[in-house]
Steps between C-alpha positions, in 0.01 A plus 500: 500500500791742452393846611591792276719671761718186510502443127825546304450731205725293274272199535198701389628707209809324376318387186314823428710572195393176332321541169393139454157493341241311705172391337216709635310342793600153381582328827310451823669657802606225738652714777349846516763777512498678833464879464699534822805349333452574128548841340179708497476841328221739400568715193250768615302499820399712793711544809352812651703721738203472738550123545565385855795282599252223575369505143852516355595195706201312357605590145853377575358180648323435169844472339518833312862603436461802271235737369489803270281782631348808338642798686261771379159561347527422125203726421711815553664721237753783480601662833247293692665182369848618602380588850315168535810310388737677738258475792430133425868405489548680833203319653628157394857578606372581850275193501795274421727672755234472770461128424862417424472168683237395241571694178792577268503762224554308177737598221601163354501124546755518782232671709257216425770254614559699818129530577458126459787404728393752765126427489408844363331648190697690234291799387558629147372843390278544194337797328170393343518795263791685343343842570742579790775515236329786317677542165851496644666159500779625725246444777545124445848534652363691798228246570741211454720651771189521722440127457261477205551177305196473273298753302168429332482682167132595529206474734147502351521798268732678259816655641820629338630143448201307369136403540328319783237231459204736548607749235242501219730633228837461665835463330746222522839581654585864424838633396557602861388153605769339284757728662368403843532128431858555382581700815348236732704233321819703548419548869422131562142574599198284419263615227149417627219489243199441725201726421636572148286459192607210281679719241705684762578164661617332179701808395681509834570125502657537156694814592655370821845345481430323830211278609194689625219424741123532503492483878125472562246396238287203395430319173268662245431160341368363831294803603451814294590809699670820390782439751590157368771397256462324166664168417692675222667740741570230759679295233693806383605576859607140562697481173715787631546355848233697687265397779125550545347525849146370549302730728236425762254781422179301465322717236802457269482122546129420503155649564433204728524560874453147628787273402706782347826340611460219246467764228823656626677166458356483146684823417830369636456176308421684177795738540734202546354334190549816290822653638674193642582393853807730523300816436211508752500629858263629768417873492224520756410873492324425829485604863630260767233596751189289550246724331143540620262702287400756760381854430833625634697285258286608205560863596876430507480345155304790354760745631791294359356393167320813382348441155623139508250419774203301378301353788355217290854363453556459872624304675821497298637211702437129456379333817778241510767768449365751752778528755875477569543124443380498139828384346458167678153465348646551153763231564224253585283603205780456247593162646139386464514610135788250465780749453829339600702624797761665278229674296330639810831631630562680170160669507520593868845657491778365282381659175487846656834445673654414162355817345630715786842342455506574127374858523568651841 
C-alpha cells in the first residue's frame, strides 16, 4: 500500500477537473480507495486549538488533507461578534504556528496540495455567521487579509443579511445580503448557506455569480429537521455548480441512536441522487475526540451551546463516527453501498477541491 507521505500529488488529483457524469452508485467498488492516498477533505468540522499533537497525528493518519473550521462563536452579535472573530483568528493562527509540522493555514487549493505531499492538514477559516462584518462590507477585505475564506450568511436567526432556519417570520436575503454576496464573489470567498432558511438559501444561490456551498446539513426529504435542506434547494445549488456537505450531527440525521450510521449513508445517497455525484461532499460538523457522555462533557456542552443545548438530543455523535478515524469508516460504508471508487473519491474530497479551485 502506498503511504500518503510517499504519494505523488499529481497521481491523486490530476483528474479532479473532470466533469464526466457518472451514474449514481451504479457500480460495485472492486478496489476500495485508500484514504491515505486519495484526497480527503471536510467542508466544515472541528479542529479545536486544544487538540494534542497525538490527536492531530491520528486525524492525519485517517487520511484527512483539509478541513474548514469555525473560528468564533456564531451566536454573537455586534461588538461581541467582532471581538470573538478577532480573538478566534488569533487563537487558530497560534495553534497552526505551534503545530507547523502538522498543520498549514489554508487559502487555496495549492495549500491542499502542499498539505497532502507533506502529510499535513490544510486548515481553512470560516465564519458561521456574518455578524462580525456588522453593516460595513469593507470588513470583508480586512478579514480576507487575516485568512478568512468562507462566510456563512446567517446562523439560526435573522441578521442584517438574511434569516436563519429558526426564524419564525424571517426574511429571505435582504438588500444588504445581496450586497454581501456580491462582495464575497468579488473577493473570491465562499458563500456558505448552512443554517439559512430555505428562502434566504435560494435567494443567495440565485444571486451569487459563483458556485456556493451548504457546508454542513442533511436532507429534509430523508429526515425532517429544521437544519436540513430541501431537494429543491439542493437541485438549485447543483445547477449552479455548488456543493452540499452532509453533516454527522445525529439529531439532524435520525432520531435513532442504534445504527445511526446507516441513516447517515442514506442522506449521502439521497443527496447524490438529487444533486448529482459532482455536488456532494462531507461536512462533518463534528469533534475528532472520542466522546464519552460524562457530567464534565455535558457541562462543557451547556457552556458552549447555550440555548441550542437540548439534553434529549445527546449524544450528537453516531457511535461508528465517534473518533478521529471516522473518514475511513465512511469510505467503507460508501463502498458497501456499491458506490464506485471514482464516486467515493468525489464525495470524500474531489468535489470540494473543485469548488475551492473555482471560487478561492
